[in-house]
C-alpha positions as CSV (number, residue, x, y, z in Angstrom):
1,M,-45.0,181.5,152.4
2,A,-42.9,181.9,155.5
3,D,-44.1,180.5,158.8
4,G,-45.3,183.1,161.3
5,I,-46.2,185.7,158.7
6,A,-50.0,186.3,158.4
7,Y,-51.3,186.4,154.9
8,I,-54.2,185.9,152.6
9,G,-53.3,184.8,149.1
10,G,-54.6,183.0,146.1
11,D,-54.1,179.2,145.6
12,Y,-52.3,179.6,142.2
13,R,-50.7,176.2,142.3
14,T,-54.0,174.3,142.5
15,A,-55.8,176.4,139.9
16,T,-52.9,176.2,137.4
17,G,-52.8,172.4,137.9
18,R,-56.6,172.2,137.1
19,I,-56.0,174.3,134.0
20,V,-53.4,171.8,132.8
21,D,-55.8,169.0,133.7
22,E,-58.4,170.5,131.4
23,L,-55.9,171.2,128.6
24,V,-54.7,167.6,128.7
25,G,-58.3,166.5,128.8
26,G,-58.8,168.5,125.6
27,G,-56.0,166.6,123.8
28,H,-53.0,168.9,124.4
29,R,-49.8,166.9,125.0
30,S,-47.1,169.5,124.3
31,F,-46.8,172.7,126.1
32,A,-44.7,175.9,126.4
33,Y,-44.4,178.1,129.5
34,L,-43.7,181.8,129.3
35,G,-43.0,183.5,132.6
36,E,-41.7,186.7,134.1
37,T,-38.0,187.1,135.0
38,S,-39.0,188.3,138.4
39,R,-39.8,185.2,140.4
40,H,-41.9,185.8,143.6
41,E,-44.0,183.2,145.4
42,P,-47.1,183.6,143.2
43,Q,-45.0,183.1,140.0
44,V,-43.2,180.1,141.6
45,D,-46.6,178.6,142.7
46,R,-48.0,178.9,139.1
47,W,-44.9,177.2,137.6
48,E,-44.9,174.4,140.2
49,G,-48.7,173.8,139.6
50,F,-48.0,173.6,135.9
51,A,-45.0,171.3,136.2
52,T,-46.6,169.0,138.8
53,A,-49.7,168.6,136.7
54,L,-47.8,167.6,133.6
55,G,-45.8,165.2,135.7
56,R,-49.0,163.5,136.9
57,F,-49.9,162.7,133.3
58,G,-46.3,161.6,132.5
59,L,-46.0,164.4,130.0
60,P,-42.7,166.2,129.3
61,V,-42.3,169.4,131.3
62,P,-40.9,172.0,129.0
63,E,-38.0,174.2,129.9
64,P,-39.7,177.4,131.1
65,H,-38.8,180.7,129.4
66,F,-38.5,183.4,131.9
67,T,-38.1,186.8,130.4
68,D,-39.2,190.4,130.5
69,P,-41.6,191.6,127.7
70,E,-38.7,193.5,126.0
71,G,-36.7,190.2,125.9
72,L,-39.3,188.0,124.3
73,T,-38.4,187.2,120.8
74,A,-40.2,185.8,117.8
75,Q,-37.5,183.1,117.7
76,W,-38.8,181.8,121.0
77,L,-42.4,181.6,119.6
78,D,-41.1,179.9,116.5
79,A,-39.1,177.4,118.5
80,A,-42.1,176.6,120.7
81,V,-44.3,176.0,117.7
82,A,-41.6,174.0,115.9
83,S,-41.3,171.8,119.0
84,G,-44.9,170.8,118.6
85,A,-46.4,172.9,121.5
86,T,-50.1,173.2,121.0
87,A,-50.7,175.1,124.3
88,L,-48.9,178.1,125.7
89,V,-49.2,179.1,129.3
90,V,-48.3,182.7,130.0
91,E,-47.8,184.3,133.4
92,S,-48.6,188.0,132.7
93,V,-50.6,190.4,130.6
94,S,-47.4,192.3,129.6
95,L,-45.9,189.1,128.1
96,L,-49.3,188.2,126.6
97,R,-49.3,191.6,124.7
98,V,-46.0,190.8,123.0
99,L,-46.8,187.2,122.4
100,A,-50.2,188.0,120.8
101,A,-48.6,190.6,118.5
102,M,-45.9,188.1,117.5
103,A,-48.4,185.3,116.8
104,S,-50.4,187.7,114.6
105,I,-47.3,188.7,112.7
106,R,-46.5,185.0,112.2
107,G,-50.0,184.3,110.9
108,L,-50.9,182.0,113.9
109,E,-54.6,182.0,114.7
110,I,-55.4,181.6,118.4
111,P,-56.9,179.1,119.3
112,R,-57.0,177.3,115.9
113,D,-53.2,177.0,115.6
114,L,-52.2,177.5,119.3
115,S,-54.1,177.6,122.5
116,V,-53.1,180.3,125.0
117,V,-54.0,180.6,128.7
118,V,-52.9,183.5,130.9
119,L,-52.3,182.9,134.6
120,V,-53.7,186.2,135.7
121,D,-56.9,188.2,135.0
122,V,-56.9,189.9,131.6
123,P,-59.3,193.0,131.7
124,P,-61.5,193.2,128.7
125,G,-59.8,195.1,125.8
126,E,-56.4,195.0,127.5
127,V,-54.9,192.8,124.8
128,G,-56.7,193.3,121.6
129,A,-60.5,193.1,121.3
130,R,-60.7,189.5,122.3
131,Q,-61.2,187.8,125.6
132,W,-58.5,185.4,126.8
133,A,-58.6,182.1,128.7
134,S,-57.3,183.0,132.1
135,L,-56.9,182.3,135.7
136,R,-59.1,184.5,137.8
137,V,-57.6,185.9,141.0
138,P,-60.1,186.4,143.9
139,R,-58.8,190.0,144.6
140,H,-61.9,191.3,146.3
141,E,-62.3,188.3,148.6
142,M,-58.5,188.5,149.3
143,G,-58.8,192.1,150.3
144,R,-61.9,191.5,152.4
145,R,-60.2,188.6,154.2
146,A,-57.0,190.5,154.7
147,V,-58.8,193.4,156.4
148,H,-60.6,191.0,158.6
149,L,-57.3,189.2,159.5
150,L,-55.5,192.5,160.2
151,T,-58.4,193.6,162.5
152,S,-58.2,190.3,164.3
153,L,-54.4,190.6,164.7
154,L,-54.8,194.1,166.1
155,T,-57.7,193.4,168.5
156,D,-56.8,189.9,169.6
157,P,-53.1,189.0,168.7
158,A,-53.2,185.7,170.6
159,G,-56.7,184.7,169.2
160,E,-57.5,181.3,167.6
161,Y,-58.0,182.0,163.9
162,E,-56.3,181.2,160.6
163,R,-53.3,183.4,160.0
164,Q,-52.3,181.9,156.7
165,V,-55.0,181.4,154.1
166,L,-55.0,180.5,150.4
167,L,-58.3,181.2,148.6
168,P,-59.3,179.2,145.5
169,C,-58.8,180.8,142.2
170,S,-61.3,180.2,139.3
171,Y,-60.5,180.2,135.6
172,S,-62.1,180.2,132.2
173,L,-60.7,178.3,129.2
174,E,-63.1,179.8,126.8
175,A,-62.1,182.1,123.9
176,T,-58.4,181.1,123.4
177,V,-58.3,177.4,124.0
178,G,-59.1,174.9,121.4
179,P,-59.2,171.1,121.5
180,R,-56.5,168.9,120.1
181,A,-57.1,165.5,118.7
C-alpha cells in the first residue's frame, strides 16, 4: 500500500503462501490460478503469495487466468485439467460459483478429482450445500482496528502508533482439498 496512507488490511500474501505450502505438502505439484479481472492490491497480494510460494518449491508457476464470471469458460477448466492441474486456487466466490457448476457438468468430483481453494471467505450455503477450503479474512478485527486507528488519527495526529497494519489471515483446507500421491 502507498506510503503515508493509514490502513488496516489482511496479510493475504502470507496466508496464500501458507496455503500453497500445505497443498505442496499434500502432494500437489501442478496448479491453476483463477482470478478476477479487476486487480486491486488484495488480489495482487494473493497472486504474488501464490507465485512466490510455488517458486520456493521450484514448481512451475501457471499463467493466471483473470476473468469475470461471465467470461469463464468450460474450455479453461478442460485445459487446466488436461495440463495436469490437481489444485485450483480461486480468488472470488463469484468465480467459484461458475467453476463449481462447470466441474459438476464435467463430472469432476471435488476433491477426489480436483482440489479447490478459495482465497476469500465462503459463507455456508453460498456455493452449493458444501463447505469450501478457504482463506479467512479477519474482517471484524480489521474493522475494530480501523476504528481505533481513525480515533487515534483524529485525537493525536502526530502520535507514535502504527499507521499501516496487516493482520494475519487464517484458512481451512478441509472439505475441498484432497491429497495427491
